[in-house]
C-alpha positions in Angstrom: 147.7 100.4 50.7 145.2 102.6 49.0 145.9 106.3 48.8 142.8 107.4 51.0 143.4 105.0 53.6 147.1 106.2 53.8 146.0 109.8 54.0 143.5 108.8 56.8 146.3 107.3 58.9 148.7 110.1 58.2 146.1 112.8 59.4 145.2 110.8 62.3 148.5 110.4 63.6 149.1 114.0 63.0 146.2 115.0 65.0 147.2 112.8 67.7 150.8 114.2 67.8 149.4 117.8 67.7 147.1 116.9 70.7 150.0 115.4 72.7 152.1 118.7 71.9 149.3 121.0 72.9 148.6 118.9 76.5 152.4 119.1 77.1 152.9 122.7 76.2 149.6 124.4 77.3 148.6 121.9 80.1 145.1 121.3 78.8 143.2 119.2 75.9 141.3 120.9 73.3 137.5 120.1 73.3 136.6 117.2 71.2 132.8 118.1 70.0 130.5 116.0 67.9 126.8 116.4 67.1 123.6 114.6 67.7 122.1 112.6 64.7 119.2 111.1 66.2 117.1 110.8 69.3 115.1 107.8 70.5 113.6 107.0 73.8 116.6 106.8 76.3 119.3 106.6 73.6 120.7 109.0 70.8 123.1 108.4 67.7 126.2 110.8 67.8 128.6 111.5 65.0 132.1 113.7 65.3 133.6 111.7 68.1 136.4 109.9 66.5 138.4 109.3 69.8 135.7 108.4 72.0 136.2 105.3 73.9 133.7 102.4 75.1 131.5 103.4 78.1 132.9 106.8 78.0 130.9 109.5 79.6 129.7 112.1 77.0 128.2 115.5 78.1 125.1 116.9 76.1 124.4 119.8 78.5 125.0 121.1 82.1 122.5 118.3 83.4 122.4 115.6 80.7 125.0 113.1 80.3 125.1 109.8 78.4 127.4 106.4 78.1 129.1 105.6 74.8 128.2 102.1 74.3 128.1 101.3 70.3 130.9 102.2 68.9 130.3 102.0 65.0 132.4 103.3 62.2 130.4 106.5 61.4 128.4 107.0 64.5 128.2 106.1 68.4 125.1 104.6 70.2 124.7 106.4 73.5 122.7 105.5 76.4 121.2 108.6 78.1 121.6 109.1 81.7 118.3 111.6 82.0 115.3 112.6 80.1 115.5 113.4 76.2 112.7 115.8 76.0 115.2 118.7 75.3 117.6 117.2 73.1 117.3 117.7 69.4 119.2 116.5 66.3 122.1 118.7 65.6 122.9 119.6 69.4 126.6 119.5 70.5 127.9 116.5 72.4 131.3 116.8 74.1 133.7 114.2 75.3 134.6 114.0 79.1 137.6 111.8 78.9 136.4 109.5 81.8 133.9 106.9 82.5 130.7 107.1 84.7 131.6 107.2 88.4 129.8 107.7 91.7 130.7 109.7 94.9 131.6 107.3 97.7 132.0 107.6 101.3 130.7 108.0 104.7 128.7 111.3 103.9 126.2 108.9 101.9 125.0 107.0 104.6 121.5 107.8 105.8 120.7 109.4 102.5 118.7 108.8 99.6 120.3 109.4 96.2 119.9 108.8 92.5 122.1 106.4 90.5 124.1 109.8 89.4 125.0 110.1 93.0 122.6 113.4 93.5 120.6 113.5 96.8 116.9 113.2 96.3 116.0 113.3 99.9 115.6 117.1 100.0 118.3 117.5 102.7 121.8 119.2 101.9 124.0 118.3 99.1 126.3 115.5 99.4 130.1 116.6 99.8 132.5 114.0 99.3 135.8 114.1 97.4 136.3 110.5 96.5 134.8 108.9 93.4 134.8 105.4 92.2 133.9 104.1 88.6 130.4 102.2 88.4 131.9 99.4 86.3 135.0 97.6 88.4 136.5 94.3 87.7 135.7 91.8 90.6 138.1 90.6 93.1 140.5 88.2 92.0 140.3 84.4 93.2 143.3 85.0 95.3 142.0 88.0 96.8 139.1 86.1 98.3 138.7 83.9 101.3 135.9 81.4 102.2 132.5 82.7 103.2 132.4 81.0 106.9 130.7 83.8 109.0 127.2 84.3 109.3 124.8 87.2 108.5 121.8 86.9 110.5 118.4 88.0 109.0 116.5 87.8 112.1 113.9 85.7 110.3 113.6 81.9 112.0 112.9 80.1 108.6 116.0 81.4 106.9 118.8 81.5 109.6 117.8 78.1 110.8 117.2 76.3 107.5 118.6 78.5 104.6 121.5 80.2 106.2 123.4 83.2 104.6 126.8 84.0 105.0 128.9 87.4 104.6 130.0 87.7 101.1 127.5 85.2 99.9 125.0 86.0 97.0 121.5 84.8 97.8 118.7 85.3 95.2 115.1 86.2 96.8 112.7 84.8 94.1 108.7 84.6 93.8 105.8 86.1 92.3 104.6 89.6 92.9 103.1 90.3 96.3 104.6 87.4 98.1 106.7 89.4 100.3 110.3 89.5 98.6 110.9 93.3 99.5 109.8 92.6 103.1 112.4 89.9 103.6 115.0 92.2 102.6 113.9 95.1 104.7 113.6 92.6 107.9 117.3 91.6 107.1 118.4 95.3 106.9 116.5 96.2 110.2 118.3 93.1 112.0 121.7 94.5 111.2 121.2 97.4 113.7 124.2 97.2 116.1 126.1 94.8 114.2 128.4 97.1 112.2 127.0 96.3 108.9 126.6 99.2 106.3 123.3 98.5 104.3 122.6 99.7 100.8 119.0 99.3 99.2 119.0 99.8 95.5 115.2 100.3 94.1 115.3 99.7 90.4 112.2 100.6 88.6 110.0 100.7 91.6 107.0 102.9 92.1 107.7 106.0 94.1 105.0 105.0 96.7 106.5 101.8 97.0 109.9 103.2 97.8 108.4 106.0 100.2 107.1 103.1 102.3 110.4 101.0 102.2 112.3 104.5 103.6 109.5 105.0 106.0 109.8 101.5 107.5 113.8 101.8 107.7 113.2 105.4 109.5 110.7 103.9 111.8 113.2 101.3 112.9 116.3 103.7 112.9 117.7 101.5 110.1 118.6 104.7 108.3 121.4 105.3 110.6 123.5 102.7 108.7 121.8 102.5 105.5 122.1 104.1 102.0 119.1 104.1 99.7 119.8 104.5 96.0 116.5 104.9 93.9 115.8 104.5 90.0 112.0 105.1 89.8 109.7 103.3 87.3 109.5 106.5 85.3 113.3 107.4 85.3 115.2 107.0 82.0 116.2 103.3 81.2 119.9 104.2 81.3 119.5 105.3 85.1 117.7 101.9 85.7 120.6 100.1 84.1 123.5 101.7 85.8 121.8 101.8 89.4 123.0 98.2 90.4 126.4 99.0 89.4 126.6 102.3 90.8 125.4 101.1 94.2 128.1 98.3 94.2 130.7 100.6 93.9 129.5 102.4 96.8 129.3 99.3 98.8 132.9 98.5 97.6 134.3 101.4 99.1 133.2 100.2 102.4 134.2 96.8 101.7 137.8 97.7 101.0 138.0 99.6 104.3 137.4 96.3 105.9 133.7 97.1 106.7 131.0 94.3 106.3 128.3 95.6 103.9 124.7 94.1 102.5 123.3 95.2 99.1 119.8 94.7 98.1 118.8 94.8 94.3 115.0 95.3 94.1 114.7 94.1 91.6 116.6 92.6 88.7 113.5 91.8 86.6 113.3 95.6 86.0 117.0 96.1 85.3 116.9 93.3 82.6 113.7 94.9 81.1 115.7 98.2 80.9 118.6 96.7 79.2 116.5 94.9 76.8 114.9 98.1 75.8 118.2 99.8 75.7 119.6 97.2 73.5 116.9 96.7 70.9 116.9 100.5 70.6 120.5 100.5 69.7 119.6 97.8 67.1 121.7 95.0 69.2 120.4 91.5 68.2 118.1 89.9 70.5 118.5 86.3 71.7 116.3 83.8 73.9 113.0 85.1 74.8 113.9 88.5 73.0 116.5 89.5 75.6 119.9 90.2 74.2 122.5 87.4 74.2 124.8 89.1 76.8 122.3 89.6 79.5 123.9 86.8 81.5 127.1 88.5 81.4 125.3 91.6 82.5 124.2 90.2 85.9 126.9 88.0 86.5 129.7 90.8 86.5 127.5 92.5 88.8 127.2 89.7 91.5 130.6 88.4 90.8 131.7 91.6 92.7 129.9 90.3 96.0 132.6 88.7 98.1 134.6 88.2 101.3 138.0 89.5 101.1 141.0 88.0 102.5 142.8 89.2 105.5 145.6 90.8 103.7 143.0 93.0 102.2 141.5 94.1 105.5 138.7 91.2 105.4 135.7 93.1 104.5 132.9 91.5 102.7 130.0 92.4 100.5 126.8 90.2 100.7 124.4 90.7 98.0 120.4 89.8 98.2 119.3 90.3 94.4 115.6 90.3 94.0 113.8 88.6 91.0 110.2 88.4 89.9 108.6 85.3 88.4 105.2 85.1 86.6 103.0 82.5 87.5 105.6 80.5 89.6 107.6 80.1 86.5 111.0 79.6 88.2 112.4 78.1 85.1 112.0 81.2 83.0 115.2 82.4 81.3 116.1 85.5 83.8 115.3 83.5 86.9 117.3 80.6 85.8 120.2 82.9 84.9 120.4 84.4 88.2 119.8 81.0 90.1 123.2 79.7 88.3 125.1 82.8 89.2 124.0 83.0 92.8 124.8 80.8 95.6 121.5 79.6 96.4 117.8 81.1 96.4 115.0 81.6 99.0 111.7 81.0 97.1 108.6 82.5 98.2 105.2 80.5 97.2 102.1 82.5 96.5 100.1 79.7 98.0 101.8 80.2 101.5 101.1 83.7 101.1 97.7 83.3 100.5 97.3 81.0 103.5 98.8 83.6 105.6 102.1 81.5 106.4 104.3 84.7 106.5 107.1 84.9 105.5 105.9 82.7 102.5 109.2 80.8 102.4 109.0 77.3 100.4 111.4 75.5 102.3 111.7 72.6 99.7 112.4 74.9 96.7 114.6 76.9 98.7 118.5 76.2 99.3 121.6 77.9 100.4 124.9 76.3 98.9 127.1 77.7 101.4 124.9 75.8 104.0 125.9 75.2 107.6 129.7 76.5 106.8 128.2 80.1 107.4 126.0 79.2 110.3 126.5 79.5 113.9 127.4 76.0 115.4 124.5 76.3 118.0 122.1 75.9 115.2 123.3 72.5 114.6 121.7 71.3 118.0 118.3 71.9 116.0 118.4 68.5 114.1 116.0 67.2 111.6 113.9 70.3 111.5 113.8 70.5 107.5 113.6 66.9 107.3 110.5 66.7 109.7 108.9 69.7 107.6 109.4 68.0 104.5 107.7 64.7 105.5 104.9 66.8 106.9 104.3 68.4 103.4 104.3 65.0 101.7 101.9 63.3 104.1 99.6 66.6 104.3 98.3 65.8 100.7 97.1 62.4 101.9 95.5 64.0 105.1 93.5 66.3 103.1 91.7 63.9 101.1 90.6 62.2 104.5 92.9 59.4 103.9 92.9 56.9 107.2 96.0 57.3 109.0 98.1 55.5 111.5 99.0 56.8 114.9 102.6 57.6 113.9 101.5 59.3 110.8 99.2 61.7 112.8 102.1 62.5 115.1 104.3 63.5 111.9 101.4 65.6 110.8 100.7 67.2 114.2 104.2 68.0 114.8 104.7 69.4 111.1 101.6 71.6 111.8 103.4 73.3 114.9 106.7 73.7 112.9 104.8 75.6 110.2 103.0 77.8 112.9 106.6 78.2 114.7 108.0 79.4 111.5 105.8 82.3 111.2 107.0 85.6 112.0 105.5 89.2 111.9 107.3 91.7 109.7 109.8 94.1 111.3 110.1 91.8 114.3 113.6 90.3 113.5 114.8 87.6 116.4 118.1 87.6 118.0 120.0 84.1 117.7 119.3 83.3 121.2 115.6 83.8 120.9 115.4 81.8 117.8 117.5 78.9 119.1 115.4 78.6 122.2 112.1 78.5 120.2 113.5 76.1 117.5 115.3 73.8 120.0 111.8 73.3 122.1 110.0 72.9 118.7 112.5 70.1 117.2 112.2 68.2 120.7 108.5 68.1 120.8 107.8 70.6 123.4 104.8 72.3 121.5 103.4 68.8 120.5 101.1 68.8 123.6 99.9 72.2 123.0 96.8 73.2 120.9 97.5 74.5 117.6 95.7 78.0 118.2 97.8 78.4 121.3 101.3 77.9 119.8 101.7 81.5 118.8 100.8 82.5 122.3 103.2 79.9 123.8 106.0 81.3 121.7 105.4 84.7 122.9 105.5 83.8 126.3 108.9 82.1 125.7 110.2 85.3 124.5 108.6 87.4 127.3 110.6 85.0 129.8 114.0 85.0 127.8 115.7 86.3 131.1 115.1 83.0 133.0 117.6 81.3 130.8 121.0 81.5 132.2 122.8 84.5 130.5 126.2 82.9 130.2 124.4 79.8 127.9 122.6 82.5 125.8 125.9 84.6 125.1 127.4 81.0 124.5 125.0 80.5 121.5 126.9 83.3 119.5 130.3 81.5 120.0 132.2 79.2 117.8 131.4 76.2 120.0 128.5 73.9 119.6 125.7 73.8 122.4 126.8 71.2 124.7 124.3 68.4 126.0 124.2 70.1 129.5 123.2 73.5 128.1 120.7 71.8 125.9 119.1 70.2 128.8 119.0 73.3 130.9 117.4 75.2 128.0 115.0 72.4 127.4 114.1 72.3 131.3 113.4 76.0 131.5 111.4 76.2 128.2 109.3 73.1 129.8 108.8 74.9 133.0 107.5 78.2 130.8 105.3 76.0 128.7 103.6 74.1 131.5 100.6 76.3 131.9 99.9 75.7 128.3 100.2 72.0 128.4 97.9 71.7 131.4 95.1 74.1 129.6 95.5 71.4 126.6 95.0 68.4 128.6 92.2 69.8 130.5 90.6 70.6 127.0 91.1 67.2 125.9 89.5 65.7 129.2 86.5 68.0 128.6 86.2 66.8 125.0 
């Protein structure tokens, strides 16, 4: 062994032994201080911290911290968790001996915080004694159980055709301004009274956009069970990088107590860009489409933490709704395909449907839930072939637009499909209960709307909702149960619906006679 290497080993061993003796005798650790070598946007290079570990939290000043990320032989690449404007080469940096963590607990409910756990809503300081690391291993396979109970979004097209289960990871994907965030907000609003803790994690969003989301949640009373974490667009890239992990640790605290939790990541496109920026500044080699090669692992280790725990671990669940933005409907781009392969399905929002006013603009053909009916209430299974009928309509619609001569059966398919499309429309912030959805969709799938004029469909639907008390309460309560809808109850619902819709059918027949 070379003499210099032997001297270094002896010196390191002596220093470690000296530190252990000091800790044992005096009960404290000496400060290990290094210095800043260089500063770049969002990252710094430091030297002199020989004992620093991977992802250890480093302290630069009272309010500025960083995470040790590149452990090179002569220096450490650090991701800053704040602005670097007051940091200069030669400044001191100190080890903390711990990894980045976040405060957790009930005190966070109803608050708006940043990824460091600091309140930014102008209210009182958050006081909680428990903290959890932002990076935690996902639950083991044997600690998980099947996803078999639904998480109702209150949105007809999703709950009926693309069901989401508690513990599932369902991707919301689409171009800009197609209503992705609105679906997440509606889902959060629909959890009122359902004993579900919601966490909305805004990553790289504009301050005005986040303020609108918070205002909507407050308007509907959803902040009573919601935590909002914000890493704005002008925040340091390090804060945008740690935001989803910090939010997930908060969610896991409630899940491990046996609670059901819903978390929304809005959106992971900005998260991927923040990580790419940090990686390139730290001189990590880029890969496909200039993203670092480990971007897949970055997102998979985040989303793998969403699960449904087994009964021996109190049976809590963490449902994740990550949002991703596509460009020019390119769903096969690098980041979208990564996340599609990680998640359990996707809800695709079409800009063409959005521009046509078909809101929510969910493209049923490109959307899928890989959990499927396993996480759907049995009553929904009485609504048969709705997805197939809608798919047939979309195929035939192209021929219909070119004025192709159609036979009578084809016209019926198109007329029925048009009514399906209209019935699947839904105003924002107006989620529907299970009973309301099933009554409407049952009438739709059985052709009760086919005799009503297209421009009267929404009015007829509103009439059903206004007269929902005319349906027997015991039947409506049974729709939430574990048993499928019986033929007798199904006939009662259809008979009552027919009576409610009778005035609209008479008007339609009168109009046809006049024409």
